[in-house]
C-alpha positions in Angstrom: 84.3 86.8 90.3 84.9 84.1 93.0 82.1 80.8 92.7 81.6 82.6 95.7 80.7 85.5 95.1 83.3 87.3 95.7 85.9 89.2 93.4 89.2 87.1 92.5 90.9 90.5 92.5 90.0 94.3 93.5 93.0 95.8 92.6 94.0 95.2 89.5 90.0 94.2 89.2 90.0 91.0 88.0 88.7 91.2 84.0 88.5 88.8 81.4 88.4 89.8 77.4 85.2 89.7 76.1 85.7 86.6 74.1 87.1 85.1 76.5 83.9 84.6 78.9 81.9 84.2 75.9 84.2 80.7 75.5 83.8 79.7 79.1 80.1 80.0 79.2 80.0 78.0 76.4 82.4 75.2 78.8 79.8 75.6 81.6 83.0 77.5 83.7 81.3 80.9 84.8 77.9 81.4 85.4 76.6 85.4 83.7 75.4 87.2 86.7 74.9 90.3 84.6 75.3 92.1 80.9 76.3 94.9 78.9 73.4 95.5 75.9 75.4 95.3 73.1 75.1 92.0 71.8 77.5 89.5 69.3 76.6 87.2 66.6 77.1 84.3 65.4 75.2 82.7 62.8 72.8 80.3 64.4 72.7 82.8 67.6 73.0 86.1 69.8 74.1 86.7 73.0 74.2 90.0 75.4 78.1 90.4 76.6 78.6 89.1 80.2 79.5 92.2 82.7 79.6 90.5 85.8 80.5 86.4 85.3 81.4 83.7 88.2 83.4 80.7 88.5 81.9 77.6 89.2 84.2 76.3 90.6 85.8 78.1 93.7 89.5 78.8 93.6 91.1 79.0 96.5 92.9 82.0 96.9 96.9 82.3 97.5 97.2 83.3 101.5 100.4 85.4 100.6 100.8 87.3 96.8 103.9 87.3 94.5 106.4 90.0 95.7 106.4 92.3 92.7 106.4 95.6 92.2 102.3 95.9 91.8 102.2 94.5 94.8 104.4 96.2 96.6 102.7 100.2 95.8 100.2 98.6 97.0 101.0 97.5 100.0 102.2 101.1 100.7 99.5 102.1 99.2 101.3 104.1 96.6 102.9 106.6 99.1 106.7 106.8 100.3 107.4 105.7 103.4 109.8 108.2 104.0 107.8 111.1 103.0 104.2 110.6 102.2 104.3 111.5 99.0 102.4 110.3 95.9 105.1 110.6 93.0 107.8 109.3 91.3 108.0 106.5 93.3 110.4 103.6 92.9 112.0 101.1 95.8 114.8 101.2 98.0 116.2 98.3 100.1 116.2 99.3 104.0 119.2 97.4 105.0 121.1 98.4 101.4 122.5 95.2 99.0 125.7 95.9 99.5 125.3 95.3 103.5 123.9 92.2 102.9 120.0 93.9 102.1 118.0 90.7 101.3 115.0 92.1 98.5 112.0 90.9 100.6 109.2 91.8 102.0 110.7 92.7 104.8 113.7 94.7 103.5 111.9 96.6 100.8 110.2 99.4 100.5 107.8 102.5 98.4 109.9 105.3 98.0 110.2 108.2 95.8 113.1 109.4 93.5 114.1 112.0 95.9 114.4 110.0 99.5 115.8 106.7 97.0 118.8 109.3 96.6 119.3 110.8 99.9 119.3 107.8 101.3 121.8 105.8 99.4 123.1 103.0 99.7 123.0 103.7 103.9 120.4 102.3 106.6 117.7 105.1 107.1 119.3 105.1 110.3 121.9 106.1 109.1 121.0 108.6 107.1 118.4 110.1 109.0 115.1 109.4 108.2 112.4 107.7 109.7 109.6 104.6 107.6 106.3 105.2 108.0 106.0 102.2 108.0 107.5 99.3 108.5 107.5 96.6 105.5 105.6 93.3 106.5 105.4 90.0 104.1 101.3 90.8 103.8 98.6 88.0 103.2 96.6 88.8 100.0 93.5 89.5 102.1 95.6 92.2 103.6 96.3 93.9 99.6 92.7 93.0 98.8 91.8 95.1 101.5 94.0 97.7 100.4 93.0 97.9 96.5 89.3 98.9 97.5 90.9 102.4 98.2 92.1 102.5 94.3 89.0 101.9 92.7 89.4 102.1 88.7 88.3 105.0 86.7 85.9 103.5 85.0 82.7 101.2 86.9 80.1 100.0 84.9 76.9 100.0 87.1 76.6 96.1 87.0 79.7 95.2 88.8 78.7 98.4 91.9 76.2 95.8 93.6 79.5 93.0 93.7 82.3 94.9 94.1 82.0 97.3 97.3 80.5 95.6 99.7 81.7 97.6 103.0 80.0 100.8 101.9 77.0 101.9 103.1 73.4 101.5 101.4 71.9 103.7 99.4 67.6 104.1 101.0 
């Protein structure tokens, strides 16, 4: 987590190998928030493996995320923007490259392979297709917000208090 105890990333979840976490503890770069029961041993020390750590120095998140395939799929919620399919995803240039379209956030959208083939080298209008959500350049906050909808398959109980801040608390 960052120094303000917010996750550095929800999806993918910001994870460090246990060895890196322990090294950061000894270099006084992080605080241990929670630990697993499992311990590691050295000749002179036993230490529980950290499960949740917080940086001591705040890292200012970048306003706009990198343009990557994963971030594109996350922006579009892992859904084809033409038909709504959740499988066989690829990406599509809204204005085809042959027509001068560029590979930018505003011109690339998530598409399933069948829709991508159907559209071909045409614009959606020329192909008689409709984009559900127009492509935009997302902010890091928007991607983090989308990421909360896709939790990892396994979350250790020590993580729950720090990840899902917007869920109703149990009485």
